[in-house]
N, C-alpha and C positions, 0 to 999 in steps of 0.2 A: 344331124342323127338328131331327133327331139329328146330333150333331157327329162329325166323323171324328178327333179329338182328345181330346176330353173325354166319359169315361163316366158321370161322375155328379158332382153339385154339391150339397152339404148345408153348410146354415149354421146355427149354433147362436146364435140372437140375444140371448139372454143374455150370451154369453160373447164375441158379435162376431167367433165364428172361423168362417171359410170352408175347408170341406174339399173339396177338389177330386181326383178320380181320374181319370187319364187313360188311355185306351185301351193303353197300354203296361204298366199295374198299377200305375204309380207315384203315389202318393198324397202331396198334401200339403196343409199347414194353414196357412192365411194369416190373422195375428192383427189384430186393432183393424178389421176391414174393417167399414163403416156398413152397416147395413140397404138403403137404397136403392140401394147398389153391388151387394149380393149380391142384391137382388131384381131389378135390370137384367140382371145376370148369366144369373140363371135364366129371364128371360122373352126374352133377345136372338136374334135370328133366329140370328146367327151367334156362337155360344160361342166359338171360337177367336179370332175377331177381337175381341170383348168382350174376354176374357182379356188378350189381347195388349196392348190400347190401355188398361183400366182397371184392370187389378190385376196383372199381372207387373210387376216392379219397382218396385212403388208400395206394397207392404206386405211388413212382414217375414212372414218364413214360417219352416217345416222340413219335411221330408220324413219322412212316415209312416212309409213302406215302400219298398223299391225291388226288390220280388220281381214279375217278370214274370207277368202270368195266361198258365196254360198251360192 
């Protein structure tokens, strides 16, 4: 199901880095995310709910960009 908040999810298994692009255009990279969490996120029916309960405030992150999509 498409998400109203999350535009794209990318996971680098070797580095355990999860990159999340939001529909606002902001991109965040989450560090030390286990494969099973990333896989669950990618297959979740509600990406936003999964993100809020399993990723947000649980993993270190940094913002990659804050430029809005135009």
